PDB file as gemmi writes it, atoms N, CA and C in Angstrom:
CRYST1    1.000    1.000    1.000  90.00  90.00  90.00 P 1                      
ATOM      1  N   MET A   1      -0.822 -23.381 -12.492  1.00  0.00           N  
ATOM      2  CA  MET A   1      -0.872 -23.380 -11.041  1.00  0.00           C  
ATOM      3  C   MET A   1      -0.502 -24.760 -10.494  1.00  0.00           C  
ATOM      4  N   ALA A   2      -0.939 -25.798 -11.187  1.00  0.00           N  
ATOM      5  CA  ALA A   2      -0.637 -27.154 -10.736  1.00  0.00           C  
ATOM      6  C   ALA A   2       0.869 -27.400 -10.742  1.00  0.00           C  
ATOM      7  N   GLN A   3       1.543 -26.898 -11.764  1.00  0.00           N  
ATOM      8  CA  GLN A   3       3.002 -27.061 -11.846  1.00  0.00           C  
ATOM      9  C   GLN A   3       3.680 -26.335 -10.689  1.00  0.00           C  
ATOM     10  N   LEU A   4       3.181 -25.164 -10.364  1.00  0.00           N  
ATOM     11  CA  LEU A   4       3.737 -24.391  -9.254  1.00  0.00           C  
ATOM     12  C   LEU A   4       3.574 -25.147  -7.937  1.00  0.00           C  
ATOM     13  N   GLU A   5       2.398 -25.732  -7.746  1.00  0.00           N  
ATOM     14  CA  GLU A   5       2.158 -26.507  -6.525  1.00  0.00           C  
ATOM     15  C   GLU A   5       3.080 -27.722  -6.456  1.00  0.00           C  
ATOM     16  N   THR A   6       3.253 -28.386  -7.582  1.00  0.00           N  
ATOM     17  CA  THR A   6       4.132 -29.555  -7.631  1.00  0.00           C  
ATOM     18  C   THR A   6       5.571 -29.163  -7.320  1.00  0.00           C  
ATOM     19  N   ASP A   7       6.039 -28.091  -7.942  1.00  0.00           N  
ATOM     20  CA  ASP A   7       7.408 -27.616  -7.691  1.00  0.00           C  
ATOM     21  C   ASP A   7       7.595 -27.221  -6.224  1.00  0.00           C  
ATOM     22  N   ALA A   8       6.592 -26.568  -5.657  1.00  0.00           N  
ATOM     23  CA  ALA A   8       6.680 -26.139  -4.263  1.00  0.00           C  
ATOM     24  C   ALA A   8       6.751 -27.342  -3.330  1.00  0.00           C  
ATOM     25  N   LYS A   9       5.950 -28.353  -3.615  1.00  0.00           N  
ATOM     26  CA  LYS A   9       5.973 -29.559  -2.776  1.00  0.00           C  
ATOM     27  C   LYS A   9       7.325 -30.256  -2.850  1.00  0.00           C  
ATOM     28  N   GLU A  10       7.896 -30.307  -4.046  1.00  0.00           N  
ATOM     29  CA  GLU A  10       9.206 -30.937  -4.216  1.00  0.00           C  
ATOM     30  C   GLU A  10      10.290 -30.205  -3.433  1.00  0.00           C  
ATOM     31  N   LYS A  11      10.161 -28.896  -3.341  1.00  0.00           N  
ATOM     32  CA  LYS A  11      11.163 -28.087  -2.642  1.00  0.00           C  
ATOM     33  C   LYS A  11      10.827 -27.892  -1.166  1.00  0.00           C  
ATOM     34  N   GLY A  12       9.690 -28.434  -0.730  1.00  0.00           N  
ATOM     35  CA  GLY A  12       9.307 -28.311   0.675  1.00  0.00           C  
ATOM     36  C   GLY A  12       8.806 -26.933   1.052  1.00  0.00           C  
ATOM     37  N   ILE A  13       8.179 -26.242   0.112  1.00  0.00           N  
ATOM     38  CA  ILE A  13       7.675 -24.893   0.347  1.00  0.00           C  
ATOM     39  C   ILE A  13       6.167 -24.963   0.562  1.00  0.00           C  
ATOM     40  N   ASP A  14       5.692 -24.315   1.626  1.00  0.00           N  
ATOM     41  CA  ASP A  14       4.262 -24.260   1.914  1.00  0.00           C  
ATOM     42  C   ASP A  14       3.682 -23.019   1.225  1.00  0.00           C  
ATOM     43  N   LEU A  15       2.892 -23.235   0.177  1.00  0.00           N  
ATOM     44  CA  LEU A  15       2.362 -22.112  -0.603  1.00  0.00           C  
ATOM     45  C   LEU A  15       1.432 -21.225   0.207  1.00  0.00           C  
ATOM     46  N   SER A  16       0.722 -21.779   1.166  1.00  0.00           N  
ATOM     47  CA  SER A  16      -0.184 -20.946   1.963  1.00  0.00           C  
ATOM     48  C   SER A  16       0.603 -19.910   2.768  1.00  0.00           C  
ATOM     49  N   VAL A  17       1.788 -20.281   3.226  1.00  0.00           N  
ATOM     50  CA  VAL A  17       2.642 -19.335   3.952  1.00  0.00           C  
ATOM     51  C   VAL A  17       3.139 -18.249   2.999  1.00  0.00           C  
ATOM     52  N   VAL A  18       3.528 -18.638   1.806  1.00  0.00           N  
ATOM     53  CA  VAL A  18       4.004 -17.670   0.815  1.00  0.00           C  
ATOM     54  C   VAL A  18       2.889 -16.696   0.443  1.00  0.00           C  
ATOM     55  N   ILE A  19       1.688 -17.209   0.253  1.00  0.00           N  
ATOM     56  CA  ILE A  19       0.552 -16.352  -0.099  1.00  0.00           C  
ATOM     57  C   ILE A  19       0.239 -15.391   1.041  1.00  0.00           C  
ATOM     58  N   ASP A  20       0.262 -15.870   2.280  1.00  0.00           N  
ATOM     59  CA  ASP A  20       0.035 -14.990   3.430  1.00  0.00           C  
ATOM     60  C   ASP A  20       1.090 -13.889   3.497  1.00  0.00           C  
ATOM     61  N   GLN A  21       2.330 -14.234   3.221  1.00  0.00           N  
ATOM     62  CA  GLN A  21       3.399 -13.233   3.233  1.00  0.00           C  
ATOM     63  C   GLN A  21       3.205 -12.206   2.115  1.00  0.00           C  
ATOM     64  N   CYS A  22       2.704 -12.648   0.977  1.00  0.00           N  
ATOM     65  CA  CYS A  22       2.419 -11.717  -0.123  1.00  0.00           C  
ATOM     66  C   CYS A  22       1.314 -10.744   0.268  1.00  0.00           C  
ATOM     67  N   TYR A  23       0.276 -11.244   0.936  1.00  0.00           N  
ATOM     68  CA  TYR A  23      -0.797 -10.368   1.410  1.00  0.00           C  
ATOM     69  C   TYR A  23      -0.264  -9.355   2.420  1.00  0.00           C  
ATOM     70  N   ASP A  24       0.610  -9.811   3.303  1.00  0.00           N  
ATOM     71  CA  ASP A  24       1.216  -8.899   4.272  1.00  0.00           C  
ATOM     72  C   ASP A  24       2.026  -7.812   3.567  1.00  0.00           C  
ATOM     73  N   ALA A  25       2.784  -8.202   2.550  1.00  0.00           N  
ATOM     74  CA  ALA A  25       3.588  -7.230   1.798  1.00  0.00           C  
ATOM     75  C   ALA A  25       2.694  -6.211   1.098  1.00  0.00           C  
ATOM     76  N   LEU A  26       1.595  -6.673   0.511  1.00  0.00           N  
ATOM     77  CA  LEU A  26       0.669  -5.751  -0.146  1.00  0.00           C  
ATOM     78  C   LEU A  26       0.059  -4.779   0.854  1.00  0.00           C  
ATOM     79  N   SER A  27      -0.260  -5.265   2.034  1.00  0.00           N  
ATOM     80  CA  SER A  27      -0.804  -4.391   3.073  1.00  0.00           C  
ATOM     81  C   SER A  27       0.208  -3.321   3.469  1.00  0.00           C  
ATOM     82  N   LEU A  28       1.463  -3.723   3.608  1.00  0.00           N  
ATOM     83  CA  LEU A  28       2.511  -2.757   3.949  1.00  0.00           C  
ATOM     84  C   LEU A  28       2.706  -1.723   2.846  1.00  0.00           C  
ATOM     85  N   PHE A  29       2.663  -2.168   1.600  1.00  0.00           N  
ATOM     86  CA  PHE A  29       2.779  -1.222   0.479  1.00  0.00           C  
ATOM     87  C   PHE A  29       1.628  -0.224   0.488  1.00  0.00           C  
ATOM     88  N   GLY A  30       0.421  -0.709   0.740  1.00  0.00           N  
ATOM     89  CA  GLY A  30      -0.736   0.180   0.794  1.00  0.00           C  
ATOM     90  C   GLY A  30      -0.620   1.193   1.914  1.00  0.00           C  
ATOM     91  N   HIS A  31      -0.195   0.738   3.081  1.00  0.00           N  
ATOM     92  CA  HIS A  31      -0.028   1.645   4.216  1.00  0.00           C  
ATOM     93  C   HIS A  31       1.064   2.677   3.924  1.00  0.00           C  
ATOM     94  N   SER A  32       2.151   2.230   3.340  1.00  0.00           N  
ATOM     95  CA  SER A  32       3.250   3.146   2.997  1.00  0.00           C  
ATOM     96  C   SER A  32       2.799   4.186   1.981  1.00  0.00           C  
ATOM     97  N   ASN A  33       2.025   3.755   1.000  1.00  0.00           N  
ATOM     98  CA  ASN A  33       1.526   4.675  -0.015  1.00  0.00           C  
ATOM     99  C   ASN A  33       0.644   5.747   0.620  1.00  0.00           C  
ATOM    100  N   ARG A  34      -0.239   5.341   1.513  1.00  0.00           N  
ATOM    101  CA  ARG A  34      -1.109   6.312   2.182  1.00  0.00           C  
ATOM    102  C   ARG A  34      -0.274   7.280   3.026  1.00  0.00           C  
ATOM    103  N   HIS A  35       0.699   6.757   3.741  1.00  0.00           N  
ATOM    104  CA  HIS A  35       1.544   7.604   4.579  1.00  0.00           C  
ATOM    105  C   HIS A  35       2.303   8.634   3.730  1.00  0.00           C  
ATOM    106  N   ILE A  36       2.837   8.210   2.611  1.00  0.00           N  
ATOM    107  CA  ILE A  36       3.549   9.127   1.714  1.00  0.00           C  
ATOM    108  C   ILE A  36       2.600  10.197   1.181  1.00  0.00           C  
ATOM    109  N   ASN A  37       1.401   9.796   0.775  1.00  0.00           N  
ATOM    110  CA  ASN A  37       0.434  10.772   0.263  1.00  0.00           C  
ATOM    111  C   ASN A  37       0.045  11.789   1.331  1.00  0.00           C  
ATOM    112  N   MET A  38      -0.156  11.334   2.559  1.00  0.00           N  
ATOM    113  CA  MET A  38      -0.519  12.255   3.640  1.00  0.00           C  
ATOM    114  C   MET A  38       0.641  13.197   3.957  1.00  0.00           C  
ATOM    115  N   SER A  39       1.860  12.686   3.907  1.00  0.00           N  
ATOM    116  CA  SER A  39       3.031  13.542   4.146  1.00  0.00           C  
ATOM    117  C   SER A  39       3.154  14.607   3.059  1.00  0.00           C  
ATOM    118  N   ARG A  40       2.910  14.224   1.831  1.00  0.00           N  
ATOM    119  CA  ARG A  40       2.963  15.189   0.726  1.00  0.00           C  
ATOM    120  C   ARG A  40       1.923  16.282   0.915  1.00  0.00           C  
ATOM    121  N   ARG A  41       0.743  15.890   1.358  1.00  0.00           N  
ATOM    122  CA  ARG A  41      -0.308  16.887   1.593  1.00  0.00           C  
ATOM    123  C   ARG A  41       0.112  17.886   2.661  1.00  0.00           C  
ATOM    124  N   GLU A  42       0.697  17.379   3.741  1.00  0.00           N  
ATOM    125  CA  GLU A  42       1.118  18.267   4.824  1.00  0.00           C  
ATOM    126  C   GLU A  42       2.211  19.223   4.357  1.00  0.00           C  
ATOM    127  N   ILE A  43       3.105  18.743   3.512  1.00  0.00           N  
ATOM    128  CA  ILE A  43       4.170  19.597   2.980  1.00  0.00           C  
ATOM    129  C   ILE A  43       3.598  20.638   2.020  1.00  0.00           C  
ATOM    130  N   LEU A  44       2.615  20.240   1.243  1.00  0.00           N  
ATOM    131  CA  LEU A  44       2.026  21.120   0.233  1.00  0.00           C  
ATOM    132  C   LEU A  44       1.070  22.152   0.832  1.00  0.00           C  
ATOM    133  N   LYS A  45       0.438  21.821   1.939  1.00  0.00           N  
ATOM    134  CA  LYS A  45      -0.617  22.659   2.513  1.00  0.00           C  
ATOM    135  C   LYS A  45      -0.209  24.122   2.716  1.00  0.00           C  
ATOM    136  N   PRO A  46       0.955  24.432   3.275  1.00  0.00           N  
ATOM    137  CA  PRO A  46       1.319  25.840   3.472  1.00  0.00           C  
ATOM    138  C   PRO A  46       1.485  26.620   2.159  1.00  0.00           C  
ATOM    139  N   GLU A  47       1.725  25.920   1.073  1.00  0.00           N  
ATOM    140  CA  GLU A  47       1.944  26.580  -0.211  1.00  0.00           C  
ATOM    141  C   GLU A  47       0.635  26.925  -0.922  1.00  0.00           C  
ATOM    142  N   LEU A  48      -0.472  26.354  -0.472  1.00  0.00           N  
ATOM    143  CA  LEU A  48      -1.764  26.571  -1.125  1.00  0.00           C  
ATOM    144  C   LEU A  48      -2.455  27.808  -0.578  1.00  0.00           C  
ATOM    145  N   LYS A  49      -3.332  28.362  -1.379  1.00  0.00           N  
ATOM    146  CA  LYS A  49      -4.196  29.424  -0.884  1.00  0.00           C  
ATOM    147  C   LYS A  49      -5.089  28.830   0.197  1.00  0.00           C  
ATOM    148  N   SER A  50      -5.480  29.662   1.152  1.00  0.00           N  
ATOM    149  CA  SER A  50      -6.267  29.158   2.282  1.00  0.00           C  
ATOM    150  C   SER A  50      -7.587  28.532   1.841  1.00  0.00           C  
ATOM    151  N   GLU A  51      -8.126  28.970   0.720  1.00  0.00           N  
ATOM    152  CA  GLU A  51      -9.401  28.411   0.250  1.00  0.00           C  
ATOM    153  C   GLU A  51      -9.265  26.962  -0.222  1.00  0.00           C  
ATOM    154  N   TYR A  52      -8.039  26.512  -0.498  1.00  0.00           N  
ATOM    155  CA  TYR A  52      -7.813  25.135  -0.938  1.00  0.00           C  
ATOM    156  C   TYR A  52      -7.187  24.260   0.153  1.00  0.00           C  
ATOM    157  N   GLY A  53      -6.940  24.820   1.302  1.00  0.00           N  
ATOM    158  CA  GLY A  53      -6.303  24.083   2.389  1.00  0.00           C  
ATOM    159  C   GLY A  53      -7.093  22.871   2.846  1.00  0.00           C  
ATOM    160  N   HIS A  54      -8.418  22.945   2.750  1.00  0.00           N  
ATOM    161  CA  HIS A  54      -9.255  21.816   3.183  1.00  0.00           C  
ATOM    162  C   HIS A  54      -9.001  20.558   2.353  1.00  0.00           C  
ATOM    163  N   LEU A  55      -8.460  20.720   1.159  1.00  0.00           N  
ATOM    164  CA  LEU A  55      -8.175  19.554   0.316  1.00  0.00           C  
ATOM    165  C   LEU A  55      -7.048  18.696   0.885  1.00  0.00           C  
ATOM    166  N   CYS A  56      -6.286  19.239   1.804  1.00  0.00           N  
ATOM    167  CA  CYS A  56      -5.172  18.499   2.398  1.00  0.00           C  
ATOM    168  C   CYS A  56      -5.565  17.745   3.668  1.00  0.00           C  
ATOM    169  N   ASN A  57      -6.827  17.800   4.047  1.00  0.00           N  
ATOM    170  CA  ASN A  57      -7.268  17.066   5.232  1.00  0.00           C  
ATOM    171  C   ASN A  57      -7.206  15.565   4.980  1.00  0.00           C  
ATOM    172  N   PRO A  58      -6.832  14.793   5.982  1.00  0.00           N  
ATOM    173  CA  PRO A  58      -6.747  13.331   5.813  1.00  0.00           C  
ATOM    174  C   PRO A  58      -8.080  12.676   5.458  1.00  0.00           C  
ATOM    175  N   SER A  59      -9.195  13.338   5.759  1.00  0.00           N  
ATOM    176  CA  SER A  59     -10.503  12.742   5.463  1.00  0.00           C  
ATOM    177  C   SER A  59     -10.863  12.820   3.980  1.00  0.00           C  
ATOM    178  N   VAL A  60     -10.159  13.658   3.228  1.00  0.00           N  
ATOM    179  CA  VAL A  60     -10.419  13.778   1.793  1.00  0.00           C  
ATOM    180  C   VAL A  60      -9.680  12.646   1.077  1.00  0.00           C  
ATOM    181  N   PRO A  61     -10.414  11.798   0.336  1.00  0.00           N  
ATOM    182  CA  PRO A  61      -9.736  10.685  -0.350  1.00  0.00           C  
ATOM    183  C   PRO A  61      -8.805  11.194  -1.446  1.00  0.00           C  
ATOM    184  N   TYR A  62      -7.765  10.437  -1.705  1.00  0.00           N  
ATOM    185  CA  TYR A  62      -6.839  10.803  -2.775  1.00  0.00           C  
ATOM    186  C   TYR A  62      -7.087   9.914  -3.976  1.00  0.00           C  
ATOM    187  N   SER A  63      -6.679  10.400  -5.112  1.00  0.00           N  
ATOM    188  CA  SER A  63      -6.885   9.652  -6.354  1.00  0.00           C  
ATOM    189  C   SER A  63      -5.556   9.531  -7.084  1.00  0.00           C  
ATOM    190  N   LYS A  64      -5.605   8.956  -8.262  1.00  0.00           N  
ATOM    191  CA  LYS A  64      -4.398   8.715  -9.059  1.00  0.00           C  
ATOM    192  C   LYS A  64      -3.724   9.986  -9.469  1.00  0.00           C  
TER     193      LYS A  64                                                      
END                                                                             
């Protein structure tokens, strides 16, 4: 980590800005993943028997 900090300082890069941008990217990936999963549920819902339709509600957590 010390070498990374030294290299960043030499190149004029602010690591705190880079880390903040990485956190933002992770947040966007998480939001995109949830959106894709919810879209898949909506597409799948009409194909399921009515007794399993409740599994497609957004309030039901998804797993791996």
